[in-house]
C-alpha positions as CSV (number, residue, x, y, z in Angstrom):
1,M,55.8,16.4,-97.9
2,T,58.6,19.0,-98.3
3,I,62.2,17.9,-98.1
4,F,65.1,20.4,-97.7
5,Q,68.8,19.3,-98.0
6,G,70.7,21.3,-95.3
7,P,74.4,21.3,-94.6
8,T,74.1,18.9,-91.7
9,G,71.3,16.6,-92.9
10,V,67.8,16.4,-94.3
11,I,64.9,18.4,-92.9
12,T,61.4,17.1,-93.7
13,R,58.1,18.7,-93.0
14,G,54.8,16.7,-93.1
15,V,51.7,17.9,-94.9
16,A,48.7,18.4,-92.7
17,S,45.7,16.5,-94.1
18,S,42.1,16.6,-93.0
19,W,38.6,17.1,-94.2
20,D,37.6,20.8,-94.6
21,D,34.1,21.1,-93.2
22,T,33.8,24.9,-93.5
23,E,30.6,24.7,-95.6
24,Y,28.9,22.7,-92.9
25,R,30.2,24.8,-90.0
26,I,28.9,28.1,-91.4
27,P,25.2,27.4,-90.7
28,Q,26.2,26.2,-87.2
29,A,27.9,29.6,-86.6
30,F,24.7,31.4,-87.6
31,R,22.5,29.3,-85.4
32,G,24.9,29.6,-82.5
33,K,24.8,33.4,-82.5
34,K,21.1,33.8,-83.4
35,K,19.8,34.0,-79.8
36,Q,22.3,36.8,-79.0
37,V,21.2,39.0,-81.8
38,R,17.6,38.1,-82.5
39,K,16.1,41.3,-80.9
40,A,18.8,43.7,-82.2
41,S,17.5,47.1,-83.4
42,L,20.4,47.6,-85.8
43,P,21.4,45.5,-88.8
44,V,23.5,42.5,-87.6
45,V,26.6,41.6,-89.6
46,L,28.2,38.3,-88.5
47,A,32.0,38.0,-88.9
48,L,33.3,34.6,-90.1
49,T,36.5,33.1,-91.2
50,T,37.4,29.9,-93.0
51,W,39.2,26.8,-91.6
52,S,42.8,27.8,-91.0
53,M,44.1,25.7,-93.9
54,G,41.7,26.9,-96.6
55,D,40.5,30.1,-98.2
56,D,37.9,28.8,-100.6
57,L,35.0,31.3,-100.9
58,G,33.0,28.5,-102.6
59,D,32.2,27.2,-99.2
60,F,30.6,30.5,-98.2
61,D,28.9,30.8,-101.6
62,R,27.2,27.4,-101.2
63,A,26.3,27.8,-97.5
64,L,24.9,31.3,-97.9
65,F,23.4,31.3,-101.4
66,G,23.2,27.8,-102.8
67,K,24.7,25.3,-105.3
68,T,25.2,25.1,-109.0
69,Y,24.4,21.8,-110.7
70,E,24.8,20.1,-114.0
71,R,22.7,17.2,-115.2
72,V,24.6,14.9,-117.5
73,G,23.3,12.4,-120.0
74,F,24.3,8.8,-120.5
75,F,27.1,9.7,-122.9
76,G,28.5,12.5,-120.8
77,E,26.7,15.3,-122.6
78,T,25.4,18.2,-120.5
79,L,21.6,18.2,-120.5
80,E,21.0,21.0,-118.1
81,T,22.8,23.4,-115.8
82,G,21.3,25.5,-113.0
83,F,21.4,26.9,-109.5
84,T,19.6,25.6,-106.4
85,A,19.0,28.5,-104.1
86,D,19.1,26.6,-100.8
87,G,21.6,28.8,-98.9
88,L,20.9,30.7,-95.6
89,F,20.8,34.1,-97.5
90,S,18.6,33.0,-100.4
91,K,15.7,31.4,-98.7
92,K,12.4,33.2,-99.1
93,R,10.6,33.9,-95.9
94,A,8.1,36.5,-94.8
95,E,9.8,37.8,-91.6
96,P,12.8,40.1,-91.7
97,P,16.2,38.4,-91.5
98,T,18.1,38.1,-88.3
99,Y,21.4,38.8,-90.2
100,A,21.8,41.6,-92.7
101,A,25.1,40.3,-94.0
102,A,28.2,38.2,-93.2
103,L,31.6,39.7,-93.2
104,V,33.9,36.9,-94.3
105,F,37.6,36.9,-93.7
106,P,38.9,34.4,-96.3
107,R,42.2,33.7,-94.5
108,I,43.9,35.0,-91.4
109,A,47.6,34.5,-91.1
110,F,50.5,36.3,-89.4
111,R,51.5,38.4,-92.4
112,D,48.7,38.0,-94.9
113,V,45.2,39.0,-94.1
114,P,43.3,39.8,-97.3
115,D,40.4,42.3,-97.1
116,P,37.1,40.8,-95.9
117,I,34.2,40.1,-98.3
118,L,30.7,41.2,-97.6
119,Y,27.9,38.7,-98.2
120,L,24.5,40.4,-98.4
121,N,21.3,38.7,-97.2
122,S,18.8,38.8,-100.1
123,R,16.0,39.5,-97.7
124,F,17.7,42.6,-96.0
125,D,16.3,45.8,-97.5
126,G,18.0,48.3,-95.2
127,S,21.3,50.0,-95.6
128,L,24.8,49.3,-94.2
129,P,27.7,51.6,-93.4
130,K,29.5,52.8,-96.6
131,A,32.8,51.4,-95.4
132,L,31.3,47.9,-95.6
133,T,29.9,48.4,-99.1
134,E,33.4,49.5,-100.3
135,L,34.5,45.8,-99.9
136,Q,33.9,43.1,-102.5
137,V,30.2,42.3,-102.2
138,R,28.6,39.0,-103.0
139,M,24.9,38.7,-103.3
140,Y,22.3,36.1,-104.4
141,Q,21.0,36.3,-108.0
142,E,18.6,33.9,-109.5
143,E,21.3,32.5,-111.8
144,G,23.8,32.1,-108.9
145,V,26.2,34.3,-107.0
146,G,26.6,37.9,-108.1
147,I,29.9,39.6,-107.4
148,R,30.6,43.3,-107.2
149,Q,34.4,44.0,-107.1
150,A,35.8,46.0,-104.2
151,R,35.7,49.8,-104.6
152,S,38.6,50.1,-102.2
153,E,41.5,47.7,-101.6
154,R,44.0,46.9,-99.0
155,I,41.7,48.3,-96.3
156,L,43.2,46.3,-93.4
157,E,46.7,47.3,-94.5
158,R,45.8,51.0,-94.6
159,M,44.3,50.7,-91.2
160,Q,47.7,49.3,-90.1
161,F,45.8,46.2,-88.9
162,V,48.5,44.1,-90.6
163,S,51.8,45.1,-92.0
164,S,53.7,43.3,-94.8
165,D,57.0,45.0,-93.8
166,V,59.6,42.7,-92.5
């Protein structure tokens, strides 16, 4: 809770508290759109955003690629670390994927909209528009999530999609 002392009294603001279920809602979003895009002739990129109070890309990493783990011994010593590839974009299947990628907007606010992040489906072997690949790209690798930094930044600001001017 934040408390401000003003000239005429005290202003208090409560803190919103709830469970962030972004990681569990991501697969639902994919399933919900699948019927609409299943027969598309072009690569399909699904746009997603996080819960309005969070901007944790870890939710997307886990839902789309998988989870890291650590096996600990009786005395707290680390015995093993690894990665379980059980995400939507890391599953091995014979048929081509419905989605080529996901375009993730980490946070959308009135004045602050960071550039989106492109999550590539490991089973997609086609090409995407160059403008998308200029963004930060996250991809599945056997040891976990691979990250290629953005080649171009502040794209939304340059498009005048948002303005930080007051």
